[in-house]
N, C-alpha and C positions, 0 to 999 in steps of 0.2 A: 721471451717466454712468459715473463711475469705479466706483460701487457696483454698477451693473448689469453692467459688464464683469467685475468680480471675482466676482459671484454666478454668472454664466454659466460662468465658468472652473471654479469649485468644483463646480457641478452636473455639468458635462461630465466632469470628472475623477472624480467619484463614480460616474457611470454606467460609465465604462470600467473603473474599478477593480473594480466589482461584476461586470462581465461576465467578467473573468479570474480572479476569486477562486474558490477551491475550499474546500470544507469543511475545517476545521482537522484533523479526525480522519476522513479518508475511508479508513479501514482496510479496509472491505469491498471497495471498488473495487480497492485495491492487492492484496488477497488473491485476488480474482478474476483479476487479471492474472497473478499468480504461478502460480495453478492452471493457467491457459491455457498459460503457458510450460512448465510441467512436463509437461502432456499432449502438447504439441508435441515436446518433447525425447524423450518416451517413444515417440511414434509414429515419430519419425525414427531411433530406435535409438541415440540419443546417450547415454542413461543406461541402466544395467543395471537389471534387475527389482528387485534388492535396493535400489539407490539410489532407484529410483522409490518403493518402499514406504516408505523412510525419509522421503522428501520429502512423501508424502501424509500420513503420521503427523504430521509437523511442521506441515503445513497445518491439520490437525484441531486440534492443540494451540493454534495461533494463533487459530483460529475460536472455540475454547472460551474463550480469554482475552478475546477481544472481547465475547463474550456475557456473560461474568462481569463485565466492566468496565461493560457497559451496563445491568446489572440495576437500578441505581438511577436510570437515565435520564441519567446524566452520566458522562463519562470525564474524570477529573481528570488533572493533569499527570504524576503518578507512574505511573498506569495507562497513559497514552498513551506515556510513555517506554519502559515495559516492552514494550508491543505493538510500538512502532517498532523496538526492538532485536531482537525475534523476527523481524519482517519482514526486517530487514537481514541477520540471520544466515541466514535461509532463502534470500534472494536470493544471498548469497555462496556458500552451500553448493551451490545449483543451478549457479552459474557454475563452481565447482570440479569438480563431477561432470561437467559438460559438456566439460571440457578435460583430464580426467585420463587419457584414452585407455585405460581399463580396459574389457575386454569379457568 
């Protein structure tokens, strides 16, 4: 009885953990979200055209880094850390541009 109870607890916890798990390196999804935020900021007039162009170039550089890292079919820890840093800097730059009140 004890073994059955423990087995069922382990199975259920495995299923719920799997349901909430995300891929370790879901960079494409995060890049897509950032691109959407940039487009929204541009359409609302929150960022200047020059800032928008800088952000778009940065997004392309991140996309290139992801493609380069995926060439061998595996993104190692060093590559993942570099891409994560680029995504974080991009997010912070967008936040800065949205609140700097330059027009």
